[in-house]
N, C-alpha and C positions, 0 to 999 in steps of 0.2 A: 231536665226540669221543663215541663210544658208551661209556657207563658201565654195566657189567653187574654185578649183585650175586649173591653166593652166600651162602645161609644154611647154616652148617656147624658141625661140632663138631671135626673133625680129631682124633679120639680113638682112635688117633693118625693123623697125616698120613701118607698112603701114595701109591703110584704111581697108583692110580686117581684120587685127588684131583688129583695133578699133571697127569694127562691132561686133566681138565676145564679147568684153568686154562690149559694150553698151547693147547687148542682155541680158547679165547676170545682169548688173546694173539696167536695166529697170524693172526687176522682183524683185529687192530688195536684191540681193546677195552681199556679201562681196567677192571681187575677189583677189586671191593670185596668183601671177605670179612667177614661178620658172624658171629663165632665164639663158641661157648659158652666161658665162662671156667673157673673152678675146679670147677664142677659141671655135669653133663650131663643131657640129657633122660631118660635111662633111670633116673635117680634114684641116681646114684653120683658120687663125686668123679672128675674127669678123671684119666686114667691118668698123664698128663704135664703139667708146668707149662704154663700158657697162653703164657708168653713163648717157650718152646721151640716150641710148635705154631705160634705166629705167625711165628717166624723161619723155620720150614720152609716155610710158605705163601709168604712173601716170596721166599725163595731159589728157589721154583718158579715165580715170576712174578707173584704177587699184588701189587697196588699199594697197597692199603689194607686193614688188618686192624683191625676194631673188635670190642669185647667185648660179647656179648649179655648184657643185664642178667640177674641170677640168677633173678628172678621170671619171666622169659621162658624161660630155659634149663631150668627145672624145671616148666614147664607141660605140659599135655597137647598132643597134636599140633595141636589147634585153636589153643590159646594160643601155642604155639611159633611157628606160622606167622603168626598175626596180629601178634604182637610184632615178629617179624623183618621182615615186610612194612611195618609202620608206620615202622620206622627206615630201611630201605633205600630206601623210596619218596622220601625227602628227598634222596637222592644219586644214585639209579640210574634208568635208563630201562627196563631189562629184568632179570628174575630168572631165572637159569639154574639148573637142578637136574637131578640124575640121576633117571631113571625106568626102570622095567622095560618100559614100553610107550610110548615117546616118540612113536610114530607115531599114537597115539590122539588124536583131536581133541576128546574129550568132557570135558576137565578143567573148562572153564567151564560146560558143560551140566550135568555132575554136580553142580558147586558150586551152581548155581542151584536145582536140585532140593532139595539139602540145606538151603538157606536158606528154603525155602517153608514156609508155615504148615501145609500138608497133611503135609509130612514130620514136622514137630514133633509133630503129633497122633498119627500112626501110630507114631512112635518111642516116645512115652510108653506107648502101649498094649503095644508089644512088650516094653519094659523092665518093665512091670508084670507081665508073664508070667514074669519071673525069668531071662530069657536075658542073655547078656553084651552089652555095648554094641556090639561089632563085628557080632554076629549080628543084633541088633535093628536096627541101621542098615541092613544089607543087606535085611532083611525089610521094613522100612518103604519102601524104594525100590521093591521088587518090588510092593508093594501099590499104589504110585503108577503102576505100569506103566513104570518107568524101568529100563532095562537098562544096567548099567555094569560093565565089567571092571576098573575102576580102584580098587576097594576091597578087593582081595585081596592086594596086594603093598605092602610098607612105603613104598617111595619113591613109588609111584603115589598112595598115600593122602595122603602129605605134599604132593604136587603138587596134589591136589584141595583140600587145606586152604589152600594158597597162593592158589588161584583164589578160594576163599571169602573170604579176607581182602582180596583186591583188590576184589572185588565189594562186600562189606559196607562197606569203608572208602572206596569211591568213588575208588580210586587209578587212575592211568593207566598203570601198569606193564604191560609185556608179559611173558608167560611163555615160556620156552624150555626145554622138556624135551629132554634128550639121553640116549642109551642108557647105562644103568648095567649093565655086564656083571658076571658072577659071581653068587654066592649071597650075599645080604645077611647071612644068619645062619650062613654056613659056618664050621665049626670048623677046617677045613684051608685054609690060605692058597692062593689061586690066584695064579700067577706074575704075570699082567698086571692082574688085577682082584681083589686080595685084599679080604676083608671085614675091617672094623675088629674084629669079634668074634674072628676067627682071629688077628689080630696082637696083640690084648690077651692072648690065651691064650699066645702065644709069649713075649711080654715077661714075663708072670707066671711062666711055667714055665722060663725061662732058655733057650728055644729060639733058633734063629737067625732073627731078624726082619729082618736087614740087607738081604736081597735084595728086600724088598718096599717099602722107603722110598727116596725119591730121594737123600737125603744122610744116611746113617747117623750121621755124626759129630755131628750136631745132638742126637741123642737118646742117644748112647753115654755110659754112666755116669750118666745122669740118674736122679733119685729117681723111683720108681714110687709111685703112690697107689691104694689099694684100700679098699673099704668094710670089708673084713675087718681091715685093719691098724688101723683106728680103732674097732674094735668095743667095747672097754671104755669109751672116751669116749662113744660113742653110747648104750650101755646106761646109763651114769651119768646122762646127760641125761634119757633116757626115764623112768627110775625116780624122778626128782625132780620130774616134771611133775604138776600137779594136774588135776582134772577140767575146769576152765575152759580150761586150755591145750590139752587134747586136743580139746575141743569146737570150739575156734577154728581147728583145723588145716584146710588145704585138702584136698580129696578125701575128706573124712570124712562126706559127706552120707548120709542115710537110716540113721543109726545106726552107720555103719562106724567112726566115731571111737571109739565106746564098745567095740566089739569089739576094736579096736586097743589101747585102753587096758587092757582086761582081759588081752590077750596080753602086753603090756609088763610088767604086774605079776606074771605067772605064769611066763613062759618065760625060759630061761637064755641064749639066743643070739639074734642078729639073725635067723638063718635060721628058728629055731623060732617067733619072733614073726610073721614073714611067713607061715609055713605055717599057723599057728593063725588068722590073720586072713583068709586068702584064701578065695575062693568062686568059683564058675563065672561070677559076674556081674562081678567086678572083675579087671582084668588085673594081672599081677605088677608091671609097671612103675608102675602107679598106686600100688600099695602101697609100692614102693620110694621113689617121690617123696614120699609122705606121711611115711614114716619119716625121710627126709633133711630135709624141711621141719621136722619136729619137732625134730631135732637142731640145726638152724640157728636155730630160733625164728621161722620164717616162718608167719604166719597166713593164713587165706583172704583177709582184708582186704588184707594186704601184697601178695599175689599179684595183686590186681586193680588196684593202683596203678601208674601208669606211672612209669618212672625219669625223673628230672629231667635226666639227661645220659647219654651213652655214652662209655666209655673208648676212647681210641686206643691200640692195642697195637703198631702198626708201620706204616710207609709207605715208598713209593718217591718219586721225583721226580714221577711222574705222579699218584700219590696225593695229594701235596701240592698239586698244581694243582687236583685235584677239590675239596679242602677250601677252598682260596682262592676258587674259582669259586662255591661254594655259600654262602660267608660265613655259616656256621652256628655259633652258640655252643653248640649242643647236644652237640658232641664236644669232649672234654677229654683232655689227656695222661694217660698211664697213672699217673704218680705225683703229679699235680696235686691240691692240697688244695682242697676246696670248702667245708668247715666247715658241714655241714648234717646233719640226722638220717640221710639216705640214705647219706652218706659213712661215717658211723659204723657202719652196718650192713655196708657193703662191707668196712671194715677188720676187722670181727669175722669175716665169712665167710672172708676171706683168712687170718686167723690160725688159724681152725678147720681150714682145708684142710691145714695142716701136720700135723695129728694123724693123717691118713690115709697119711702117707709111710712107705714101707719104707726100711730103711737103704740108702744109696747114696752115691756121691761127688757132690760139688756139680756141678750142671749149668753149662753155659757162659754162660747168660744170667741176670742177676739179675732178681728180681721188681720191679715198679714202674719198669721201664725201657722207654722206647719203643724198639722194634726197627727197625733199618734194614737193608736188604739189602746185600750186599757191594758196596763201591765208592761207597755213598751218603755224603754229608757227615756229619760227626760229630754226636753227640747235642746238642752245644752249640747247634746251629742250630734245634732243634725248636720253640722259642718263636716263631720267625718264621713257622712253617708254619701255625699256627692263627690 
């Protein structure tokens, strides 16, 4: 039985995501989705509750949906890929991902170059010149004589990071890139390959998002979560932090944390804080992640510590067989109590997520509940699965 993994966010789940799952299911694979939970890699709360997004994936054919630990979901592309590969390698033979250029065979070749000592030396020189990280990375490769077209598009870049994680971790997973159609950053939704960006805009502005998701009823009436909705809570936290707390933040190296602290003390809105902190060297998503980590109380040390377990959000019969076959205690049910410091942080993060909710009717799935696709046995049997 081929077990294929997908590292995802499904923010929100749309027809492009369903197409990828259907492609894998049509050839007989068991599909494991490792999905960001309450917070996503762009440094924002997830638009929709993770239980709803897990349900949408299961209804589209996924067999197992696991929650990506928050310190992974709020990492840079490198940390996001490494954390995801480390977890899925325990369950899956292959990692499938969307890419702008899936026909390119240089994912591992580019990854090998990026892991070399020569690259590290050249990268430091380029960064010292004050250019942004993406430009410094490309320039360092060019100085090595390495030509790669995989560092210009977001999905290709993530594919290279997956390859790096597999090589650096000594994993035996295979990579399977498939074509990701449409524009990743498009503001207007494409009928067959909508961007998550365009759908979030439709959700927030009250537009008609229903043609772009496989089962609109799953999301209809669900509470939306935005950074702006929780602005007062975020500002209250930022203005109560001391210097030691700012210094301990992730992404604050080279004095960026001090610039961020000054902005938090002087500026009146989240947008003003980010605008006052930004520079050509640091991407906006890095600043967003630093701000959200500050609100959640996540330090640089926290981000480097591996999670002791991963939460199960939903499964099918085939997903249950995968868990029984691997006999791993690393995966625990959504609402299972572990009574450890990590669980206390999880509970805090979950409670804070509610502060980002806009007014809406209650969604059809309760938090802390393992989700099953239609026709699967009741939740009462979930203890026998793990």
